[in-house]
C-alpha positions, 0 to 999 in steps of 0.5 A: 772807789771807782779806781778799784772797780776799774782795776778789778775789771782790768784784772778780770779781763786779763785773767779771762784772756790768759785762761782762754788762750793758755789755761788748758795747757797750764792745767794739763802741765801742772797735773802732769807734774803732780802725777809724774806722767803726761795726762790730759785733764782739760781738752782745748776746744778748737776755737775760743775767744776771750772777752778782749778778743771779742771786743777787738773784733767788734771794734774792727768791724765797726771801724770797717763799716765806718770806712765804707 
């Protein structure tokens, strides 16, 4: 049971990371393909971070604090 919960957590993190970085591009490409012309359905915010990006940033900050 714990194995399935961990797998579900990993899948959630991967989906979040993929959608955060490439989601709007994929959605716009699929919508453009259906309509046969270039459309923008979802606009990308200038800077976005996924949960994985936030965790890595926090780990780097903690490691830097420990080195000092």
